[in-house]
Each structure stands twice: as structure tokens, then as C-alpha cells.
N, C-alpha and C positions, 0 to 999 in steps of 0.2 A: 504494500500500500504506500502511495506517495505520502510525503510529510506535509502536503499542502491541501489535500482534498479529502472529503468524506465521499467515498465511492459506494454506491448502493447497488448491490448485486442480488441475484435470485438463486436459490438452491435448485439444483438440477431436478430433484424429485418434484418440487413445486411446478417446475416448467412442464415436466411430463404429464403431471396430473391435469394441469390447465389445458394442455394441448388435446389430451384425450377427451376431456369434458366439453371443450368449446370449439375445437377445430380451428377454422379460419377466423373465428371471432376473437381468438385468444390474444393476438398482438395488440388489439385495441384495449382489451381488458388489462393486459400487462402494462401498457403505457399509462393508463389511469392510475393504477396502483403505484407505479414509479413516481408519477407526478405528486400524488398525495404524500408519498414517503419523503420525497425531496423537500417539500414545503415543511413537513413536520421536523425533518432533520435540521433544516436551517434554523427553525425556531429553537430546537434543542441546543444547538451550538450558541445561538444568541443568548439564551438564558444562562448557560454555563460561563460564557465570557463575561456577561454582565455581572453575575454573582462574584466572579473572581476579581474583576477590576474595579467594580463600583460605578462603572459607566452606565448610563441609561440604556435600556434595550433599543430605543430608536437610534441612538448613536452607534451602537454596535451593529444593528441591522443594516446601516448604510454600507458597511464593509464586509458583509457576509451575504453571498448570493448563490442562487441555483444557476449553474452555467449550462447544464443540459439535462434534459429528462425526456424519456420516451421508452419505447419497447426495448431499445438496445442498451439502456442503462440510465443512470442519473448521477449527478455529481454536485457537491456543494463546496464552494471555496471561499477563502477569506482573502481580502486584498487590503491595501492601504499602507501608508507610511506610519511612522511612530506618532502617537497621539500627543498633541500639545499638553504640557504639564498643567495648564489652566483647567483642563477637563477633570483632573484628579483632585478636586476639592482644594485647589490652591487658595491660600489665605495670606494676607499681608497688607500693609498700607498700600492704598491705591490712589494715585501713583506715589511710590515711595522714592523714586529716582535713585534707588540704591542706598538711601541714607537710613533706612529703617532696620528692623531686626532680620530682614530677609523674608523669604516666603516659605511657608510650610505647605505640605501636600501629602496625600495619602495614596500610596501605590499598593498593589496586592501584597507586597512584602512588609508593609507597615508605613507609618508616618515618617516623613523625612523633612529636612530643612535645607534650602539653598540659601546660605547666609548672605551672599552678596547679590541675590536676585531681586528683581522688582516687578510689580505688575503694572502694565501700561497698555493703553489703547493706541494703536499706531495712527498717526495723522494721515488723512487721505482715505485709507481703507477702513479704519475703525476696528481693525482686527485686535482683539484683546488677548494678551498672553503673558507668560512669565518670561522675563528676559534677564540677561546677564551680559555685562560688558566683556568683550573678548580681551584676552591677555594683551597688554601693551596698548590698549585703547587710550586715547587722550583727547583733550579738547582742542579744537582748531577754530579758525575764523574763516567763513566763506568769503566770496568775492565782495559781498556787501558789508563785510566786517561784523557779521552776526556770528556769535559763538555757537559752534555745533559739536556734536559728539561723534566720535568715530565708532566703528562697527560694534553692534551688539548681536547676540545670538539668542534665539528662542529656545528655551529648555523644553525637553519632551520626555514622555514616559515610554512604556513599552508599546510595541505595535500590536494591533489586534491579530495579525498573522501569527505572531509568536505565541500568544495565548491560545489561539485556535489550535495550533500544533500540540500544545499541552493536553488538550481535551480530545484529540483525534481518536484514541483507542475507545474511550467511553462513547463518543459520538457515533463511531462506526458500529459498535455493538448495538446501540439503541436503534440505529438505522436498519440493521439486519432484522431485528425483532419487529420493528414497525412494518418493514416490507412484507414479511411473512403474514402478519395480521391483515394488512391492506390487500394483499393479493387474494387471500382466502375470502375476504369480504367481497371483493369485486367479482370473483368467480361465482360465488353464491348468488350475488345480485344479478349477474348475467344469466345464470341458469333459471332463476325465478322469472326473468323476463321472457323466457321462451313461451 
């Protein structure tokens, strides 16, 4: 199994039983079961990641998606870069300009403090984040003689991809169980439709 995907597969005995019972209708029934399983597997991973990181489920859901589903299989993947530290309950004077006690935050590993960081909203974009001056940054004057500050960097926490990988074994196990249940349900429903 890849370290980036929850792959949803079907047991060969379930395939044989479905083909015998439904014949040519079986691929459509299998595709419906796969789709339902992919959607529930995505939600399972979203809940696990949300519980682990403390991020809201909608925030996590933006980065976990079903990338294919149908009779030939289904797959759920995580994407995204490292999450800005501001999303992890960052607290501190706003704006502190780096003159306060720093910024505290809560990661899955526990609370931490970035002692020289500050919370700021960027002019122009309005993006709010936790920032820290880069090493050797200093004040200069621009062409108009206005004092400006040299580069700062935004502090970030873990990526959703890394937390997703952590829960792949559990997610894959639940996906297999859900697929078996969904397939049995869809076969039964199709047979009753006769």
C-alpha cells in the first residue's frame, strides 16, 4: 500500500458472489458500493486528522479528497502544504511586533512557544499569521526614506499529508470493512429490485 493513499479494494469471494447473483448488472452495483465507501473513508480520515491536530473538520476536509471511484476501485488522498501555525490555537499580543512574550500554540505533541514570534495581518492581502524575523534581518530605509523591515518568515505546523500517513493503517482497515458492508447492501438492494 502506498504511504499517500487509502486504497479501497474488494475481496475476490465478494466479487464472485456478486457476479453470480447479478451478472451484467454487477459492475454498476460495485461502482455504487465503491463510491459510498470512498465518501465514508474520506470522512473517517477527516475525523481522525481533526481529532489528532485540533483543526476543524472543514479545514481538514479541504485537503482530503476522493480522487477516483468506480467499479475498478476507489482511492482517497491527502494533499496540501504545512499548515500555518495560526491555525493551531496561536495566542499572543496582536500585533506584538516581536516585542511581547512570543506566541504560544498547540500542536498534536502539546503546547509550545515561539519566543520571538509575533502575530500580524499582512498589509494588502490581510493574511493573518504567526511570523518571525529571519536571522540577520535588520531595519533599512526605502527610497522615500521610510523605515522598513527586512524579511520575515511565517511559522507553520505539520502538514495534513503527514498526519494522514499516520492514520493510513486504521483508515485502510475501516475502508475494507465498510466496502464489504456496502457491497452486501447494494447486492441485496439490486436483487430486491428484480
